[in-house]
C-alpha positions in Angstrom: 107.0 -17.1 18.4 104.5 -15.3 20.3 103.2 -16.9 23.6 101.2 -15.6 26.6 103.8 -14.6 29.1 101.6 -12.8 31.6 102.6 -14.9 34.5 106.1 -13.7 34.6 106.4 -10.6 32.5 103.5 -8.2 32.5 103.7 -7.4 36.3 103.5 -3.6 36.9 105.4 -3.8 40.3 108.5 -5.9 41.3 109.4 -7.1 44.4 113.1 -7.1 44.6 114.8 -9.4 47.3 118.0 -8.3 49.2 119.9 -11.2 47.9 120.2 -13.3 44.8 121.9 -16.4 43.4 124.7 -16.0 41.0 127.5 -17.9 39.2 130.5 -16.2 40.3 134.3 -16.6 39.5 136.8 -16.1 42.3 139.9 -17.2 40.4 141.0 -19.5 37.7 139.8 -22.9 37.2 136.6 -24.6 38.0 137.5 -25.1 41.6 136.9 -21.3 41.9 133.5 -21.3 40.5 130.5 -21.0 42.9 126.8 -20.6 42.8 126.7 -18.0 45.6 124.1 -16.1 47.5 125.3 -12.5 47.1 123.5 -9.0 47.6 121.3 -7.8 44.8 123.3 -5.0 43.1 122.5 -1.4 44.2 122.3 0.9 41.3 123.4 4.5 40.7 121.6 7.4 39.1 122.7 6.3 35.6 122.2 2.6 36.0 119.4 0.0 35.7 118.5 -3.2 37.6 117.0 -6.0 35.4 115.7 -9.4 36.2 117.5 -12.1 34.3 114.5 -14.2 32.8 116.7 -16.7 30.9 120.4 -17.1 30.3 122.5 -19.1 27.9 125.8 -20.8 28.8 128.5 -19.8 26.3 131.5 -21.7 25.3 133.6 -18.5 25.7 133.2 -18.8 29.5 135.7 -21.8 29.4 138.4 -19.4 28.1 137.7 -16.8 30.9 137.8 -19.6 33.5 141.2 -20.9 32.2 142.9 -17.3 31.8 141.2 -15.4 34.7 142.9 -12.1 35.1 145.1 -12.4 31.9 141.9 -12.4 29.9 141.8 -9.4 27.6 138.4 -8.3 29.1 139.5 -8.7 32.6 143.1 -7.2 32.2 144.5 -7.7 35.6 141.3 -7.2 37.6 141.8 -9.1 40.9 139.1 -11.7 40.6 139.7 -13.0 44.2 139.1 -9.6 45.7 136.3 -8.5 43.3 134.7 -11.8 42.0 133.1 -11.8 38.6 129.6 -12.6 37.8 129.5 -14.7 34.6 127.2 -15.1 31.7 127.3 -13.1 28.5 123.9 -14.3 27.0 120.5 -13.4 28.5 117.0 -12.0 28.3 116.2 -9.3 30.8 113.3 -7.3 32.2 114.0 -3.9 33.8 112.8 -3.7 37.4 114.4 -0.5 38.7 115.6 2.7 37.0 118.2 5.1 38.1 117.1 8.7 38.6 118.8 10.1 35.6 117.2 7.5 33.3 113.6 7.5 34.2 112.7 9.6 31.2 114.0 6.8 28.8 113.4 3.5 30.7 110.7 2.1 32.9 110.1 -1.1 35.0 108.6 -3.9 32.9 110.5 -3.1 29.6 112.3 -6.1 28.2 115.5 -6.1 26.5 118.5 -8.2 25.0 122.1 -7.1 26.0 125.0 -7.2 23.4 127.8 -8.3 25.8 130.8 -6.9 23.8 130.8 -3.3 24.8 132.7 -0.9 22.5 133.3 1.5 25.3 136.4 1.9 27.6 135.7 1.1 31.3 133.9 3.9 33.1 133.7 2.6 36.6 136.5 1.0 38.7 139.4 1.8 36.2 141.7 1.4 39.2 140.9 -2.3 39.3 142.4 -2.9 35.9 146.1 -2.9 34.7 147.5 0.7 34.5 144.1 2.2 35.3 142.5 0.7 32.3 144.9 2.6 30.0 144.6 1.6 26.4 141.3 -0.4 26.9 138.7 0.5 24.4 136.3 -2.4 25.2 134.8 -4.2 28.2 132.2 -6.9 28.4 129.1 -8.1 30.2 129.9 -11.5 32.1 133.4 -10.3 32.6 134.1 -7.2 34.6 130.5 -5.9 34.0 127.9 -8.1 35.7 126.6 -11.1 33.8 123.3 -12.9 33.1 124.1 -16.2 35.1 122.3 -14.5 38.0 118.9 -13.6 39.2 119.4 -9.9 38.7 121.9 -7.9 36.6 123.2 -4.3 37.0 123.3 -2.6 33.8 126.0 -0.1 33.9 127.1 3.1 32.2 129.2 1.3 29.8 126.4 -0.8 28.3 124.1 2.2 28.0 126.8 4.5 26.4 127.6 1.6 24.1 124.1 1.3 22.9 124.2 -2.3 23.9 120.6 -2.5 25.4 118.4 -3.8 22.5 114.6 -3.5 22.8 112.6 -6.3 21.3 110.6 -6.2 18.0 107.9 -8.4 19.8 107.5 -8.0 23.5 106.2 -11.5 23.8 109.2 -13.3 22.4 110.1 -16.2 24.5 112.9 -15.7 26.9 115.1 -18.3 25.6 114.8 -16.9 21.9 115.8 -13.5 23.2 118.9 -15.1 25.1 119.7 -17.0 21.9 120.1 -13.7 20.0 123.6 -13.2 21.1 125.1 -16.4 19.7 123.0 -16.1 16.6 124.1 -12.6 16.1 127.6 -13.9 15.6 126.4 -16.1 12.8 124.6 -13.0 11.1 127.8 -10.8 11.7 129.9 -13.6 10.1 127.9 -14.1 7.0 127.7 -10.2 6.4 131.6 -10.5 6.1 131.1 -12.7 2.8 131.1 -10.4 -0.3 131.0 -11.0 -4.0 131.9 -8.6 -6.9 128.9 -8.4 -9.2 128.9 -7.4 -12.8 125.6 -7.2 -14.7 127.3 -6.8 -18.1 130.6 -6.5 -19.8 130.6 -2.8 -19.6 128.8 -2.5 -16.3 130.5 -1.2 -13.2 131.6 -3.7 -10.6 129.3 -3.8 -7.6 129.9 -5.4 -4.1 127.2 -7.5 -2.6 127.5 -8.5 1.1 126.6 -12.0 2.1 126.5 -15.3 0.4 126.2 -15.5 -3.4 122.4 -15.8 -4.3 122.0 -18.6 -6.8 125.5 -20.0 -6.0 126.9 -23.0 -4.2 127.2 -22.6 -0.5 129.1 -25.1 1.8 129.1 -25.3 5.5 131.9 -27.3 7.0 130.9 -28.4 10.5 127.4 -29.5 11.5 127.6 -28.6 15.3 125.0 -26.3 16.6 126.8 -23.2 15.2 127.3 -24.9 11.9 123.5 -25.9 11.7 122.8 -22.1 12.6 124.9 -21.1 9.8 123.0 -23.5 7.3 119.7 -22.0 8.5 120.6 -18.5 8.1 122.3 -19.1 4.7 118.8 -19.8 3.3 118.2 -16.2 3.6 120.5 -15.5 0.5 118.8 -18.3 -1.6 121.9 -20.1 -2.9 120.9 -22.5 -5.6 122.7 -25.4 -3.6 123.6 -25.7 0.1 125.8 -28.4 1.1 126.4 -29.3 4.9 129.4 -31.6 5.8 130.3 -33.2 8.9 132.1 -36.3 10.2 129.0 -37.2 12.4 126.0 -38.7 10.6 123.7 -37.8 13.6 124.6 -33.9 13.0 123.7 -34.1 9.3 120.5 -35.9 10.3 119.7 -33.0 12.7 120.5 -30.5 10.0 118.0 -32.1 7.6 115.4 -32.5 10.2 115.7 -28.8 11.2 115.9 -27.2 7.8 114.9 -29.6 5.2 111.5 -28.5 4.6 112.4 -24.8 5.0 115.2 -25.3 2.2 112.8 -26.9 -0.1 110.3 -24.2 0.2 113.0 -21.6 -0.3 113.9 -23.5 -3.6 117.3 -24.4 -2.3 118.8 -27.8 -2.9 120.0 -29.2 0.4 122.8 -31.8 0.6 124.1 -33.3 3.8 127.2 -35.0 3.0 129.6 -37.0 5.1 133.1 -35.2 5.3 135.1 -37.9 3.4 132.7 -37.6 0.5 132.8 -33.8 0.3 135.3 -33.3 -2.4 133.8 -35.7 -5.0 130.3 -34.7 -4.2 131.0 -30.8 -4.5 132.8 -31.5 -7.6 129.9 -33.3 -9.1 127.1 -30.9 -7.7 128.9 -27.8 -9.1 130.1 -29.4 -12.4 133.6 -28.9 -11.4 133.4 -25.3 -10.4 133.8 -25.5 -6.7 132.1 -23.6 -4.0 131.1 -19.9 -4.2 131.0 -19.6 -0.3 132.6 -21.9 2.3 131.8 -21.3 6.0 134.2 -23.0 8.1 132.4 -23.7 11.3 135.2 -25.9 12.7 138.5 -24.8 14.2 140.7 -27.4 12.7 143.8 -26.2 10.7 144.0 -29.1 8.2 140.3 -28.7 7.5 140.4 -25.0 6.9 143.5 -25.5 4.9 142.0 -27.9 2.7 138.9 -26.1 2.1 140.7 -23.2 0.4 141.3 -25.7 -2.6 137.5 -26.1 -2.9 136.6 -22.6 -3.8 135.3 -21.6 -7.2 136.5 -18.6 -9.1 135.7 -15.6 -7.0 134.9 -17.9 -4.0 135.0 -16.8 -0.5 136.2 -18.7 2.6 134.8 -17.6 5.9 137.1 -18.7 8.9 134.4 -18.7 11.5 135.8 -21.5 13.6 138.9 -20.1 15.5 142.1 -22.0 15.3 144.1 -22.6 18.4 147.4 -20.8 19.1 150.2 -22.7 17.4 148.0 -24.2 14.8 146.6 -20.9 13.4 148.6 -20.3 10.3 147.2 -21.1 6.9 149.1 -21.3 3.6 147.4 -19.2 0.8 148.0 -20.1 -2.9 149.0 -16.7 -4.4 148.1 -17.9 -7.9 144.5 -18.8 -6.7 144.2 -15.3 -5.1 145.6 -13.7 -8.3 144.0 -15.8 -11.1 140.8 -17.1 -9.3 140.2 -14.0 -7.1 139.5 -16.2 -4.2 139.0 -14.3 -0.7 139.3 -15.2 2.9 137.2 -13.3 5.6 136.5 -13.9 9.2 135.0 -12.1 12.4 135.0 -12.6 16.0 131.5 -11.6 17.2 128.7 -9.2 16.7 127.8 -5.6 17.5 124.6 -3.9 18.5 123.4 -3.8 14.9 123.9 -7.4 14.4 121.8 -8.1 17.7 119.0 -5.9 16.5 118.9 -7.7 13.1 119.1 -11.0 14.7 116.2 -10.1 17.1 114.1 -9.3 14.0 115.3 -12.4 12.2 113.9 -14.6 15.1 110.8 -12.7 15.5 110.1 -12.9 11.7 110.8 -16.7 11.7 114.0 -16.4 9.5 115.6 -18.6 12.0 114.2 -21.0 14.7 116.2 -20.8 17.8 114.4 -23.9 19.2 116.2 -26.1 16.9 119.6 -25.4 18.7 118.6 -25.7 22.5 120.2 -28.9 23.8 119.0 -28.8 27.5 117.2 -26.6 30.0 117.4 -26.1 33.8 117.9 -24.0 36.7 120.9 -21.7 37.7 122.5 -24.4 40.0 123.0 -26.4 36.7 125.6 -23.8 35.5 128.8 -25.4 36.6 127.7 -28.9 35.4 126.8 -27.4 32.0 130.2 -25.7 31.7 131.9 -28.9 32.5 129.9 -30.8 29.8 130.8 -27.9 27.4 134.5 -28.4 28.2 134.3 -32.2 27.6 132.3 -31.6 24.3 129.3 -33.5 25.7 126.7 -31.0 24.7 125.7 -30.3 21.1 123.7 -27.1 21.3 122.7 -24.4 23.8 121.9 -24.8 27.4 119.1 -22.5 28.5 118.9 -21.7 32.4 116.2 -20.0 34.1 117.4 -18.2 37.2 114.2 -17.8 38.9 112.9 -21.3 38.9 113.3 -23.8 41.8 116.2 -26.2 41.5 115.5 -28.3 38.6 117.5 -31.2 37.2 119.1 -30.6 33.8 116.7 -31.8 31.0 118.0 -32.8 27.6 115.8 -31.6 24.8 115.6 -32.1 21.0 113.6 -28.9 20.5 112.3 -26.0 22.7 109.7 -23.4 22.1 107.6 -20.8 24.0 104.9 -23.2 25.0 107.4 -25.6 26.6 109.0 -22.6 28.3 105.8 -21.4 29.8 105.0 -24.8 31.0 108.3 -25.1 32.8 108.0 -21.8 34.3 104.4 -22.3 35.5 105.6 -25.7 37.0 108.8 -24.4 38.7 107.8 -20.9 39.8 105.2 -22.2 42.3 
């Protein structure tokens, strides 16, 4: 994953402009989004200013656009009066350090930011409902400045929450660092699966986190996040990995991305159309069912049916969130009692997940380039969000805030060399 990034990262001094471009939200709805020219944030003694080198466009922004001040992380903040700088995924380089932090940070250091900050608001508490009473979390790209901008102010909350993560390899491509946030959600989710292991009739039971080694794992839903789940599942070396989806194109992408990798790991990969899943699983597992099912789709009837496919001791991971009103599943009490099935879930990662994911990317355990669908400049951000809302994009959009206005380019694969070429062309 290493590439020569001297052109843009190994500068010893940084020329910081007075203004910058940023994607801001001034209210609910797409009509209140704007790529605006705003002042570069001033920093206090306990803050950092960082250059945003690359930023991903997350589907969670759609929810924020729809809910506005009612979003949990916004909690009454007057967006019209104090617009939000959006973007919860990014790769950053420190360019200015507050006086009280100079012993810990210096310009030129590169980081990833865990956006979900497990710290109550420290600044501007009066802008929240009831002076932020009861709030225990805040978030980057919400009321903390986001990554869809040329520069980002890293506030006290981020530093106190230990959400600024150093890179295991300082030459990691920008896009790969930006991708660590969505991939960390995969890492976190798979850590929620657990199996009770007994090494003999008289041995004590031992819990083991993750998918069952030597077992049958099934990923339902082969969109970008489902395909990421499939690649990450190879770390546990199941005997069989089944990926299922309605769209053959997605199954083809899965095989292309991880087919060779699965074979080298000794994992039997099966990409199966959804209508054939039940019969195929029964045949492949000799009628036992799946030891692990990851539901990477938020469809009630799919998740409900998947519970019937679990083997004894099997685990269903409800990764895909269900919409309100269609979020209740029925659980067969006899299956829980006699077959000891388990249901687990998660709603994001923590700093430890981000650190582990950065290491996994650096080590080649996962190749984020398989999941980049398009690249462009910051002025593409609103168009990308509309594409996400209309489900016209299958993968991650990576935007480079400092390049000149660049048409959005659809890609099948992305890597450090392609990134450097783009930057060299567009930073002139």
